Each structure stands twice: as C-alpha cells, then as structure tokens.
C-alpha angles and dihedrals in degrees: 000000000000099000093240129120131189116230121187117185119211146141132225089249088063099051090116087066097036094061095061091039092059095041093049091045091055090048100044108029116067097171114127112234123192090225137004120209137184114206104212143163093235143033110266142147126249122168112252095009137094115216121229107196120214129197105266094208090057124095122257097264093047090050090054095046089051094053107028090053087065095057108109099209127082093231135041143182106227127195143143126248093251092062093089123180118233099177138026121293112241103248091193095053092040091054091050092049092050090047091052097050092047099045101037133052095265126144100195145349117210111211094219140046113243108156132066095182096106143040119269111263116184116220110236090336091301117162093220110017113087132181122239114220119218088246091067118116092227110036085145126034141156099251136115098301139169105227138190094231095222092051091049094049090048091056090049096047091048089056106048123175094022129140120218096270094046090049092055088056102041094037090067093063095050094047092049096044091050096046098243113194104221133174135186134200122244134150109195092205096052110025113079125191113266118195123328104311113024148037137230115266122226088188097054109007104201141150107258090227131345092194124043119183090342097310133100110264103233093149100071098029108030097154098039095044096048090049091050094047091049095046093053095037094238118166104224091200091070092068096018127229137254 
C-alpha cells in the first residue's frame, strides 16, 4: 500500500472523452495506485474504478469536496477526463515525485510546467522537480497534480460556490496566503513549449487539454488529437473543433 489514490473527475456529458482517457491511462500509466476513483454525476460501472457520485446541481468546488472527502488515502493524483495521455508516464520520475510529496512538507506537485513568471529553482538538486515561488502566476491550477488530500480539500472549502475557472483564480490567493509549498515537474532537455502558456511533460505526457470550451482542441495538439479521434472513431464534428 502506497497511500495514493487516482481520482478522475468527469460528467456523463463528457463520456465521449472519458472513454479514451481511461483506455490511454491503462495503456500508458503503470503506476500502482491503492484505489482508483471516478468522480461522476451518476452511478455507473467502469472496470477497475469505483465511482464516487457527486450532486449534479452543486457547484464545481462542492462536487469535489463531496467526493474527494471520501477518498481513504492521504494523497491523490487528480485530473480531468480531457487530460488524455499520449505517451508513457515516466515510472522513475513518478516514483520520485510521489516520494517527495509523502516524505517532505509539500502540498502539491503539478505534473507540468505552465508559468514562465519566475526563475527555475531545482528542488533538492533534482533534475525535474522545481519549486514554485509564491510570486508565480499559477501556484494553484486545475491540472494533473499530486495532492496532499487535506491541503486540496482546504483549498476547495475556502472557495465555496466556485466553478472551475473561478477556482483557478481564487485558489491562488488561498494557496499564497497559507504558504502552500508547491512543486512542478519540468526537464529542460525534454519538455518543449507547447502553445502560449505551458510545456510538454515527460513525466505525465498528456493533452492539455483535449476539450477547450466544449470543442476538441486540434489547434495545440494537431497530431495527438487526430490520432486519438481516429483511434476511438470519434466524429469531431459532433462537438466541433478549435
């Protein structure tokens, strides 16, 4: 038992995206979690996962408090269904990141670089773990992230009645005011800039994100998205593309 759960947030209206997310996760992530949960708006059955049902009428932060509070481990990897893997997760780097959050006083580790507003600062001389100063634009973000569960729930409870976009804004203030110790992963030799705001991740290579404002994100990930849509026989015209 490693005291770490996987929690994937989704909604029944995103099942077209959830299916490839789960299949790619099984294919590309070989890390052994104690538990794997789907946070959903309805009871359903998915092989290898337990469903934690949230109240659909509730706001985003309330949904997460309702479900994440039920997770029995002290740590979790949290992501959404549109954060789809396209290559293998680095088991070596993943193990080191999990070890860091469990053994040191760390609140979260984001598995991607998404902010250029500070100088690189290696964490304990690590090649890929970097510290995030409180001056950073995105100390907190909704991305694949290793979380201390208590720290995550505290952010959510401090920001009631927020949708996902509001949380990314207001969550910054809480994390900074409470001195959250946050890290991110970035290997300067492997992770190239992707789009305007973020980089690829050799630790957790995922599409960030597959759906943007309800449409398939072809703009930032043309190759990866077209391969995914073709593999799972998804008609992109149903949702539309951007």
